[in-house]
Backbone as a ProteinNet text record, in pm:
[ID]
protein_1_A
[PRIMARY]
MATNIECTPSPFETRGQGRAPQGEGPEKLENAMPATRKWFIRNIAEVPWRQFPDHHGGALSKPLVMPETAGSQHIDYRISMYQPMAYVKLHRHNVQEQVYHVLEGEGLMEIDGETHVVRKHDFIFLPPGVDHSINNTGLVDLVFLVVTGPVTDDVK
[TERTIARY]
-1639	-1729.1	-1601.8	-1582.7	-1496.9	-1592.2	-1465.3	-1527.1	-1515.9	-1557.2	-1549.3	-1503.5	-1406.8	-1326	-1271.7	-1299.5	-1263.5	-1128.8	-1021.1	-885.8	-924.1	-841.3	-785.9	-629	-571.1	-435.8	-371.4	-249.9	-147.4	-96.4	-74.1	29.6	162.6	214.4	343.1	339.2	143.1	154.5	135.7	166.5	211.4	45.5	12.7	-49	-93.9	-282.1	-305.3	-259.5	-198	-128.8	-218.5	-229.5	-356.4	-177.6	-253	-187.2	-175.2	-75	-30.9	-25.5	-99.6	-86.3	97.5	103.2	264.8	293.6	424.6	472.3	431.6	322.1	330	357.1	433.7	573.6	585.9	662.1	683.1	601.6	615.6	584.5	655	609	687.2	609.5	733.9	716.5	765.8	711.3	731.9	574.2	433.6	350	327.6	476.5	414.4	400.8	305.9	271.4	413.3	441	500	552.9	624.9	622.4	648.5	596.1	629	774.9	864.8	958	901.4	888.6	778.4	815.4	845.7	889.5	744	789.3	618.2	693.1	566.3	602.6	501.2	551.4	490.5	502.8	407.3	443.8	498.7	614.2	639.8	536.4	427.6	332.7	237.7	213.2	210.9	281.7	325.3	445.9	383.4	404.4	395.6	549.4	566	628.8	675.1	751.1	811.4	947.9	861.9	1023.3	1062.3	1242.4	1224.6	1343	1360.6	1467.1	1559.8	1638.8	1773.9	1701.5	1579.6	1613.5	1502.2	1545	1474.7	1489.7	1320	1299.8	1271.6	1182.7	1115.2	1201.7	1320	1386	1318.6	1221.3	1123.8	1229	1155.1	1224.4	1039	1070.5	998.7	1065.4	1078.3	1130.4	1059.3	1168	1038.7	1086.6	1213.3	1271	1298.5	1305.7	1330.1	1242.2	1323.3	1245.4	1111.2	1108.5	911.2	811	925.7	742.7	795.8	925.9	955.9	968.2	996.4	1101.5	1193	1315.1	1442.7	1530.5	1637.2	1686.2	1824.4	1922.5	2009.8	2065.7	1910.6	1881.5	1810	1867.4	1671.1	1718.3	1612.2	1647.9	1524.8	1590.6	1506	1481.4	1376.6	1380.2	1370.3	1430.6	1435	1452.6	1347.9	1318.9	1326.3	1476.7	1459.3	1411.4	1396.6	1245.9	1423.6	1418.5	1558.9	1564.1	1736.5	1743.5	1680.7	1672.3	1610.9	1797.8	1802.5	1890.8	1919	1962.6	2006	2152.2	2115.1	2202.7	2337.1	2453.4	2572.4	2606.8	2559.6	2579.3	2682.1	2707.7	2767.9	2722.5	2750.1	2746.4	2794.5	2781.2	2872.6	2923	2844.9	2851.6	2819.8	2722.1	2633.6	2744.8	2730	2764.9	2654.6	2660.6	2617.8	2608.2	2471.6	2530.2	2437.1	2491	2378.6	2330.2	2266.2	2262.6	2166.3	2268.2	2117.9	2079.8	1980.5	1869	1858.3	1827.5	1774.8	1831.1	1871.9	1906.4	2009	2099.5	2191.9	2218	2342	2305.9	2437.1	2474.4	2631.7	2649.9	2739.7	2702.6	2868.4	2877.6	2981.1	2992.9	3126.9	3224.3	3315	3363.1	3430.9	3501.1	3484.2	3512.1	3463.4	3497.5	3475.6	3360.7	3320.1	3156.4	3219	3142.8	3135.2	2997.8	2968.5	2857.8	2848.5	2766.1	2635.1	2524.1	2573	2457.8	2400.5	2316.6	2247.5	2373.1	2347.4	2396.8	2517.9	2556.4	2636.4	2625.6	2746.4	2688.2	2772.6	2766.8	2851	2818.3	2936.4	2991.6	3042.7	2972.5	3018.1	3089.2	3162	3174.8	3145.9	3156.6	3076.9	3194.9	3175.2	3295.7	3295	3228.8	3252.5	3149	3182.4	3055.1	3063.1	2872.8	2810	2769.4	2621	2531.6	2515.9	2380.1	2347.8	2231.5	2265.6	2221.4	2117.1	2047.9	1959.8	2032.1	2104.1	2147.9	2053.8	2014.3	1967.1	1821.8	1776	1656.8	1524.1	1570	1466.5	1486.4	1397.7	1407.2	1494.4	1568.9	1727.4	1670.6	1672.6	1693.8	1734.5	1775.1	1836	1792.3	1815.4	1826.6	1923.1	1870.9	1980.1	1978.1	2081.2	2063.7	2177.9	2118.1	2177.9	2204.8	2378.1	2307.6	2429.3	2428.5	2321.6	2201.6	2010.4	1937.2	1964.5	2052.1	2059.1	2216.9	2222.3	2317.8	2396	2401.7	2351.2	2493	2598.2	2752.5	2718.3	2789.7	2766.8	2861.8
323.2	206.2	125.3	-42.2	-78.1	-95.3	-136.7	-170.9	-339	-403.1	-529.1	-505.5	-569.7	-558.9	-703.1	-797.8	-880.1	-864.9	-912.5	-917.3	-1077.7	-985	-1150.1	-1135.3	-1309.4	-1341.9	-1260.4	-1230.2	-1175.9	-1305.9	-1233.9	-1398.7	-1445.5	-1397.8	-1374.7	-1517.2	-1518.1	-1591.5	-1716.6	-1787.1	-2000	-1977.4	-2096.1	-2146.6	-2261.3	-2308.4	-2343.6	-2252.2	-2167.3	-2162.5	-1973.6	-1919.3	-1811.6	-1725.8	-1605.8	-1491.6	-1589.4	-1649	-1727.1	-1652.2	-1718.2	-1601.7	-1635.6	-1438.5	-1494.6	-1573.9	-1627.5	-1788.6	-1909.5	-1888.2	-2048.8	-2067.9	-2168	-2284.1	-2376.4	-2519.2	-2481.5	-2466.1	-2382.9	-2371.1	-2370.2	-2467.2	-2567	-2454.2	-2412.3	-2368.5	-2447.1	-2571.6	-2684	-2649.2	-2582.5	-2549.6	-2378.6	-2356.9	-2191.7	-2222.2	-2087.7	-2033.7	-1991.4	-2046.3	-2022	-1814.5	-1778.7	-1593	-1597.5	-1466.9	-1426.9	-1321.1	-1293.5	-1222.1	-1096.5	-997.7	-946.2	-732.1	-640.1	-570.4	-623.1	-571.3	-544.8	-432	-433.5	-315.5	-395.1	-451.1	-469.9	-488.7	-444	-433.2	-558.1	-525.8	-605.8	-642.7	-600.7	-646.8	-794.9	-792.9	-895	-1008	-1035.7	-1107	-1166.8	-1344.9	-1406.2	-1465.5	-1463.4	-1477.8	-1648.5	-1722.1	-1850.1	-1911.5	-2046.9	-2068	-2200.6	-2166.2	-2241.7	-2349.9	-2455.4	-2592.6	-2610.6	-2612.5	-2633	-2436.8	-2368.1	-2276.4	-2271.3	-2184.6	-2354.8	-2190	-2235.4	-2153.2	-2022.1	-2014.6	-1885.5	-1801	-1871.2	-1757.5	-1802.2	-1690.1	-1612.4	-1544.3	-1534.1	-1554.2	-1501.1	-1340	-1311.5	-1316.6	-1471.7	-1448.9	-1310.9	-1180.8	-1085.6	-1140.7	-1119.5	-1173.6	-1289.5	-1392.6	-1536	-1575.2	-1724.3	-1753.8	-1804.5	-1840.8	-1889.7	-1794	-1664.6	-1571.9	-1442.5	-1442.3	-1299.3	-1341.3	-1485.4	-1509.6	-1497.1	-1405.7	-1355.6	-1492.1	-1456.8	-1585.5	-1561.9	-1450.2	-1436.9	-1374.8	-1317.8	-1307.3	-1348.5	-1376.5	-1407.9	-1348	-1258.5	-1175.2	-1149.5	-1192	-1170.2	-1087.3	-1047.6	-1027.8	-1098.6	-1147	-1196.9	-1139.3	-1261.3	-1149.7	-1307.7	-1300.3	-1448.3	-1381.7	-1446.6	-1405.2	-1447.2	-1375.7	-1411.2	-1548	-1581.7	-1816.7	-1801.4	-1839.1	-1834.7	-1849.7	-1980.2	-1935.9	-2026.7	-2037.6	-2147.6	-2182.4	-2393	-2434.3	-2369.8	-2432.1	-2409.6	-2524.4	-2403.1	-2430.7	-2348	-2456.8	-2372.2	-2377.2	-2259.6	-2272.5	-2303.3	-2344.3	-2426.9	-2340.3	-2285.6	-2149.5	-2064.4	-1980	-1892.7	-1792.3	-1656.4	-1522.4	-1493.7	-1454.9	-1383.5	-1245.8	-1187.7	-1060.3	-1031.5	-1059	-992.3	-873.3	-761.4	-663.7	-635.8	-590.4	-588.1	-476.9	-503.9	-342.9	-306	-500.5	-457.1	-548.8	-570.3	-648.6	-641.1	-776.5	-809.1	-972.2	-1033.2	-1208.7	-1192.5	-1311.8	-1468.8	-1454	-1401.4	-1506.6	-1587.4	-1707.4	-1812	-1829	-1792.1	-1752.3	-1882.7	-1919.8	-2035.6	-2097.1	-2132.8	-2202.8	-2021.8	-1899.4	-1811	-1728.4	-1661.5	-1651.4	-1523.4	-1429.3	-1258.3	-1201.9	-1104.9	-1005.5	-978.1	-959.3	-855.5	-773.9	-699.5	-547.6	-481.7	-404	-288.4	-239.1	-203.7	-148.6	-288.1	-352.9	-440.8	-510.4	-506.2	-595.8	-710.9	-799.7	-940.9	-984.7	-1009	-1044.1	-1219.6	-1335.9	-1427	-1525.8	-1556	-1574.3	-1742.6	-1853.7	-1918.4	-2014.2	-2187.7	-2236.6	-2244.3	-2100.4	-2051.7	-2122.4	-2179	-2220.1	-2137	-2142.4	-1940.1	-2038.2	-1968.4	-1960.6	-1849.7	-1779.1	-1681	-1737.8	-1672.4	-1703.6	-1578.9	-1584.3	-1437.2	-1472.7	-1382	-1381.3	-1296.4	-1227.7	-1042.9	-1081.5	-940.4	-956.5	-987.3	-905	-827.4	-856.3	-842.4	-911.1	-914.6	-1021.5	-974.4	-965.3	-849.9	-806.9	-821.4	-869	-869.6	-870.9	-821.3	-872.5	-941.7	-1072.2	-1138.1	-1101.1	-1117.7	-1159.1	-1232.5	-1281.2	-1397.6	-1460.3	-1522	-1503.5	-1631.3	-1679	-1741.6	-1743.1	-1776.6	-1816.9	-2013.5	-2082.2	-2205.6	-2208.4	-2336.1	-2370	-2468.7	-2527.7	-2632	-2570.5	-2692.4	-2662.7	-2748.7	-2647.4	-2658.4	-2677.7
-5625.3	-5729.2	-5827.9	-5729.6	-5837.4	-5996.6	-6085.7	-6208.3	-6263.4	-6251.9	-6285.5	-6492	-6468.4	-6604.9	-6677.7	-6765.2	-6853.6	-6929	-6841.2	-6962.7	-6974.2	-7088.3	-7225.5	-7173.5	-7150.9	-7104.3	-7265.2	-7149.5	-7228.7	-7349.9	-7496	-7546.3	-7466.1	-7392.5	-7323.8	-7166.8	-7137.3	-7024	-7105.1	-6945.5	-6989.7	-6994.4	-7118.5	-7148.2	-6999.6	-6924.3	-6849.8	-6673.7	-6754.8	-6554.2	-6542.9	-6632.9	-6620.1	-6529.1	-6402.8	-6364.3	-6162.8	-6164	-6081.3	-5976.8	-5841.8	-5742.7	-5653.8	-5615.4	-5560.5	-5442.6	-5477.4	-5399.5	-5431.1	-5557.4	-5624.1	-5702.9	-5707.4	-5818.1	-5666.1	-5752.5	-5864.4	-6006.5	-6062.1	-6243.9	-6305.5	-6412.8	-6576.5	-6630.9	-6731.7	-6850.9	-7009.9	-6943	-7074.6	-7148.5	-7105.2	-7169.1	-7181.5	-7228.3	-7249.1	-7364	-7419	-7526.9	-7631	-7770	-7814.7	-7847.7	-7782.4	-7837.9	-7981.1	-8015.9	-8120.1	-8094.2	-8187.8	-8223.6	-8276.2	-8182.5	-8182.9	-8013.5	-8088.4	-7934.7	-7838.7	-7736.5	-7642.2	-7529.3	-7461	-7370.6	-7231.4	-7153.4	-7002.4	-6874.3	-6805.5	-6641.8	-6556.8	-6483.4	-6397.6	-6299.5	-6368.3	-6258.7	-6292.4	-6418.3	-6484.2	-6482.3	-6448.7	-6422.8	-6280.8	-6282.6	-6200.4	-6100.9	-5982.3	-5932.3	-5956.3	-5967.4	-6000.2	-5944.2	-5819.7	-5826.4	-5851.8	-5938.2	-6051.3	-5957.8	-6042.6	-6002.9	-5906	-5775.8	-5763.4	-5637.7	-5661.1	-5595	-5444.8	-5331.2	-5204.9	-5119.5	-5016.6	-4898.3	-4935.6	-5045.7	-5134.8	-5154.7	-5308.9	-5353.6	-5546.7	-5534.1	-5646.8	-5747.3	-5842.3	-5996.5	-6067.6	-6152.3	-6235.8	-6413	-6457.4	-6575	-6688.1	-6726.2	-6742.5	-6923.7	-6976.9	-7143.2	-7103.8	-7186.7	-7194.9	-7309.1	-7373.6	-7499.2	-7440	-7329.6	-7370.6	-7375.2	-7281.4	-7239.1	-7351.9	-7465.2	-7548.3	-7661.6	-7675.8	-7770.1	-7774.7	-7682.2	-7691.7	-7748.9	-7819.4	-7886.5	-7826.1	-7718.9	-7683.2	-7565.2	-7503.4	-7334.1	-7280.2	-7117.1	-7021.2	-6925.2	-6855.4	-6802.5	-6722.6	-6579.9	-6449.6	-6344.4	-6254.9	-6142.4	-6034	-5914.4	-5789.1	-5684.5	-5632.4	-5482.3	-5387.1	-5326.1	-5227.1	-5028.5	-5043.7	-4865.2	-4813.3	-4660	-4543.9	-4579.4	-4610.4	-4596.2	-4705.5	-4835.8	-4975.8	-5005.6	-5106.8	-5174.9	-5248.6	-5349.8	-5480	-5435	-5544	-5458.9	-5544.2	-5514.3	-5616.5	-5733	-5806	-5979.9	-6070.9	-6180.2	-6280.4	-6437.6	-6489	-6678.8	-6724.5	-6841.7	-6953.8	-7017.8	-7056.7	-7193	-7182	-7057.7	-7028.9	-6938.4	-6968	-6894.4	-6819.6	-6670.6	-6589.6	-6536.3	-6535.5	-6468	-6344.9	-6266.9	-6101.4	-6080.1	-6013	-5993.1	-5920.9	-5794.5	-5655.4	-5657.6	-5608.9	-5618.8	-5503	-5375	-5246.6	-5155.3	-5008.3	-4915.7	-4932.5	-4852.1	-4836.8	-4856.9	-4931.3	-4894	-4898.3	-4919.3	-4939.5	-5093.1	-5145.1	-5264.5	-5247.1	-5292.9	-5309	-5475.6	-5463.5	-5609.8	-5604	-5716.6	-5687.4	-5539.9	-5441.6	-5349.6	-5227.9	-5263.3	-5190.6	-5156.6	-5013.3	-4994	-5029.8	-5029.7	-5084.2	-5003.1	-4952.5	-4945.3	-5033.9	-5092.6	-5155.7	-5090.4	-5175.4	-5094.9	-5220.6	-5185.8	-5270.1	-5343.6	-5460.6	-5574.7	-5630.2	-5563.8	-5602.5	-5778.1	-5838.7	-5944.2	-5991	-6011.9	-6009.5	-6204.5	-6257.2	-6389.2	-6368.9	-6386.2	-6366.8	-6492	-6560.8	-6723.9	-6669.2	-6753.2	-6783.1	-6711.7	-6618.5	-6604.1	-6410.7	-6365.3	-6234.6	-6152.7	-6044.4	-5963.3	-5858.6	-5848.3	-5819.8	-5713.6	-5572.1	-5548.6	-5487.7	-5445.4	-5359.1	-5277.2	-5128.4	-4973.8	-4942.5	-4925.8	-4826.2	-4715.5	-4649.7	-4532.4	-4445.6	-4481.5	-4423	-4375.5	-4317.1	-4231.4	-4324.9	-4474.6	-4550.2	-4727.9	-4720	-4926.5	-4976.6	-5019.4	-5213.3	-5222.5	-5322.6	-5467.4	-5583.4	-5632.2	-5717.4	-5886.7	-6031.6	-6183.1	-6209.8	-6301.2	-6303.5	-6492.5	-6562.2	-6685.6	-6727.7	-6859.5	-6889.3	-7001.7	-7084.9	-7230.8	-7247.3	-7343	-7476	-7332.5	-7421.5	-7362.7	-7318.1	-7360.9	-7322.5	-7276.4	-7186.6	-7158	-7202.8	-7330.5	-7422.2	-7494.8	-7461.1	-7591.7	-7698.6	-7763	-7939	-8043.7
[MASK]
++++++++++++++++++++++++++++++++++++++++++++++++++++++++++++++++++++++++++++++++++++++++++++++++++++++++++++++++++++++++++++++++++++++++++++++++++++++++++++

């Protein structure tokens, strides 16, 4: 027998969006509730998938730790799931460093004009100023973690 329990939204959820269905987007973080700098434990299932700008064809991410969701000041941490044929357009960061860690699937990553196959257990370090993109060329979802620091790409 199922019991209905009314849940109060987490202080880390975005205002007015609640828990969006998987794949719905793009959603905006401008209305995100301010997060306090406090530790927390949260289950990944509580975080909705989002399609961020310049991500196409089912390139979805869950923003697990970022200023808008956790009050982080130095890191942006997400899990991404790119459906077959999904991709992020070629781009570069001015001051941010990134680490990609592939958990499942296979795809192609363009880095400074060269194309590289990336697959489960590969990790990629990208310093600032490097053109890059990632594309799921496989038949199953490409799942990877992305850690970015600092949280903004503003040159100071």
